[in-house]
KOLPA-939397 format. One line per 8 residues: their letters; for each residue x, y, z of N, C-alpha, C. Coordinates in steps of 0.02 Angstrom, whole numbers, plus 50000, padded with zeros to 5 digits. Example, Ala and Ser with C-alpha at 12.3 -4.5 7.8 and 13.67 -1.06 7.14 Angstrom:
! residues 2
as> 50660,49716,50390,50615,49775,50390,50660,49835,50390 | 50642,49888,50354,50684,49947,50357,50645,50002,50394
! end
This chain:
! residues 110
rlphkirk> 50041,49941,50000,50000,50000,50000,50044,50062,50000 | 50045,50094,49944,50083,50156,49937,50035,50215,49938 | 50058,50271,49962,50016,50331,49961,50000,50351,49888 | 49945,50385,49881,49921,50407,49816,49973,50450,49780 | 50007,50493,49817,50057,50537,49788,50114,50497,49755 | 50136,50444,49788,50190,50402,49762,50166,50363,49700 | 50105,50336,49703,50078,50300,49645,50071,50346,49585 | 50050,50407,49596,50043,50456,49542,50111,50472,49511
lhsalerm> 50161,50482,49553,50229,50496,49529,50256,50436,49489 | 50244,50376,49514,50267,50316,49479,50234,50309,49411 | 50170,50321,49407,50136,50315,49342,50160,50369,49293 | 50175,50429,49318,50201,50481,49274,50269,50462,49247 | 50312,50435,49289,50378,50413,49267,50373,50353,49219 | 50326,50310,49233,50315,50252,49190,50293,50274,49120 | 50249,50324,49117,50227,50350,49052,50285,50383,49015 | 50329,50419,49052,50385,50453,49020,50435,50403,48991
ldpswnhr> 50447,50348,49025,50496,50299,49002,50466,50243,48962 | 50407,50253,48935,50374,50203,48893,50416,50191,48831 | 50434,50129,48816,50479,50116,48759,50446,50121,48691 | 50381,50132,48688,50349,50135,48622,50372,50197,48584 | 50373,50192,48519,50395,50245,48475,50466,50267,48492 | 50508,50219,48511,50579,50232,48525,50587,50286,48579 | 50550,50278,48633,50554,50323,48691,50539,50395,48671 | 50491,50405,48629,50475,50472,48603,50457,50521,48658
vyrlavak> 50417,50501,48706,50396,50547,48759,50456,50569,48800 | 50501,50523,48815,50561,50540,48853,50606,50588,48813 | 50616,50573,48749,50660,50615,48708,50632,50685,48701 | 50567,50692,48693,50537,50759,48689,50543,50796,48755 | 50534,50761,48810,50540,50794,48876,50611,50817,48889 | 50660,50777,48871,50730,50797,48881,50749,50856,48836 | 50722,50857,48776,50737,50912,48730,50712,50979,48758 | 50659,50978,48798,50632,51040,48827,50668,51061,48891
mspplipf> 50704,51015,48922,50737,51031,48986,50802,51069,48974 | 50822,51106,49025,50886,51141,49021,50937,51106,49066 | 51000,51106,49046,51051,51072,49085,51065,51108,49150 | 51094,51076,49198,51117,51007,49198,51060,50959,49213 | 51063,50900,49184,51014,50848,49196,51048,50781,49190 | 51017,50730,49218,51044,50663,49216,51010,50624,49160 | 51048,50604,49109,51017,50569,49053,51004,50496,49069 | 50961,50465,49031,50946,50394,49036,51000,50359,48994
vplllkdm> 51056,50343,49025,51115,50318,48990,51102,50253,48951 | 51063,50205,48977,51051,50145,48937,51020,50160,48869 | 50980,50211,48864,50950,50229,48800,51004,50257,48753 | 51049,50298,48779,51102,50324,48737,51149,50268,48714 | 51164,50221,48758,51206,50165,48739,51171,50121,48687 | 51107,50113,48693,51069,50074,48643,51072,50109,48576 | 51063,50175,48576,51066,50213,48514,51134,50205,48480 | 51188,50212,48520,51255,50206,48492,51269,50135,48467
tfihegnr> 51243,50085,48501,51253,50016,48479,51218,50004,48412 | 51156,50028,48406,51119,50018,48344,51151,50057,48287 | 51176,50118,48301,51210,50156,48249,51273,50120,48226 | 51311,50094,48274,51374,50060,48257,51362,49995,48220 | 51317,49954,48244,51306,49889,48214,51263,49892,48151 | 51222,49943,48145,51176,49947,48089,51203,49984,48028 | 51262,50014,48034,51291,50052,47979,51364,50033,47969 | 51384,50030,47908,51454,50014,47893,51498,50074,47909
twaenlin> 51558,50060,47933,51606,50113,47945,51638,50135,47880 | 51648,50088,47835,51678,50102,47770,51627,50087,47716 | 51622,50131,47667,51579,50120,47609,51621,50135,47547 | 51635,50085,47507,51675,50091,47446,51743,50122,47461 | 51776,50096,47513,51841,50120,47535,51842,50193,47558 | 51785,50219,47576,51779,50287,47604,51746,50283,47672 | 51763,50328,47715,51733,50329,47782,51660,50350,47776 | 51617,50316,47812,51546,50331,47812,51534,50389,47860
fekmhmma> 51536,50450,47834,51530,50509,47877,51460,50516,47906 | 51410,50489,47872,51342,50491,47900,51339,50454,47966 | 51371,50396,47970,51374,50358,48032,51410,50398,48086 | 51465,50430,48068,51503,50470,48116,51462,50530,48141 | 51423,50559,48097,51379,50615,48117,51326,50591,48167 | 51298,50532,48154,51248,50505,48201,51279,50490,48269 | 51340,50462,48269,51374,50448,48333,51389,50513,48370 | 51412,50563,48333,51427,50628,48364,51365,50661,48392
ktarvlqr> 51309,50654,48357,51247,50683,48381,51226,50651,48448 | 51234,50586,48454,51219,50551,48516,51266,50573,48572 | 51329,50581,48555,51378,50603,48605,51363,50675,48627 | 51339,50717,48581,51322,50786,48598,51262,50789,48646 | 51217,50741,48641,51161,50738,48688,51188,50729,48759 | 51235,50684,48765,51266,50672,48830,51304,50734,48854 | 51339,50767,48809,51377,50827,48827,51329,50884,48846 | 51273,50890,48811,51224,50942,48827,51194,50933,48896
crghahpp> 51186,50870,48917,51159,50857,48983,51203,50885,49038 | 51268,50886,49024,51315,50912,49073,51309,50988,49079 | 51291,51021,49025,51286,51094,49027,51354,51125,49029 | 51366,51167,49078,51432,51198,49085,51472,51161,49139 | 51535,51172,49137,51580,51136,49183,51567,51158,49255 | 51563,51111,49299,51555,51125,49370,51619,51106,49405 | 51641,51145,49454,51700,51125,49491,51685,51061,49530 | 51731,51014,49532,51718,50952,49568,51709,50964,49642
lsplrsrs> 51662,50930,49671,51652,50935,49743,51702,50890,49777 | 51734,50916,49827,51786,50879,49860,51777,50883,49936 | 51788,50829,49972,51785,50833,50044,51840,50877,50072 | 51892,50887,50034,51947,50929,50057,51931,51003,50053 | 51878,51020,50019,51858,51089,50010,51843,51125,50075 | 51818,51088,50125,51798,51120,50188,51858,51133,50233 | 51916,51110,50213,51976,51121,50253,52002,51192,50243 | 52059,51206,50271,52087,51274,50269,52099,51296,50197
pprqedpr> 52093,51361,50184,52102,51386,50116,52175,51375,50094 | 52185,51369,50029,52253,51356,50005,52299,51415,50019 | 52363,51400,50032,52412,51451,50046,52427,51491,49983 | 52441,51554,49993,52464,51595,49937,52539,51583,49929 | 52559,51567,49870,52630,51555,49856,52666,51622,49851 | 52729,51621,49869,52771,51679,49860,52784,51686,49786 | 52766,51744,49755,52774,51752,49683,52846,51742,49660 | 52894,51761,49702,52964,51752,49683,52982,51678,49678
avrist> 52955,51638,49726,52969,51567,49726,52938,51533,49665 | 52879,51554,49646,52846,51526,49587,52886,51544,49525 | 52909,51606,49520,52947,51628,49462,53013,51589,49457 | 53045,51577,49514,53108,51541,49514,53097,51468,49494 | 53043,51438,49518,53031,51368,49503,53012,51356,49431 | 52983,51405,49398,52965,51396,49328,53023,51412,49285
! end
C-alpha cells in the first residue's frame, strides 16, 4: 500500500519511460529541459550500439561520415546534459584555504 502521491509519481515516470515509438515521450521531455540533467544512459548506449552495428564504417573504401555524424549527435546529447563545467566537489574543500605562494618562489621554480 503506497500513498496516492507516490503511485501518481510512479505512473508519470512510467509514462515518460514508455519504450513505444523509440522512447518518444522521454526524448521530447529531455529536449525541453535545460542542463544540467541526468540522462537515461542505457538509451544512449542502445542508440550508439544500433548506429554502430547497423551502419558500415567504410563504404566503397571511404569513411561513412553519415554514421560518424549520428554517433557525434548522440555524444552531443550526453555533453548537453552536462551543461557547463562545474568544479568538482571535494571533501577537502571544507579544510583550510590554500596558501598563497610567494610570487618570487613561483617565478624561480618555473
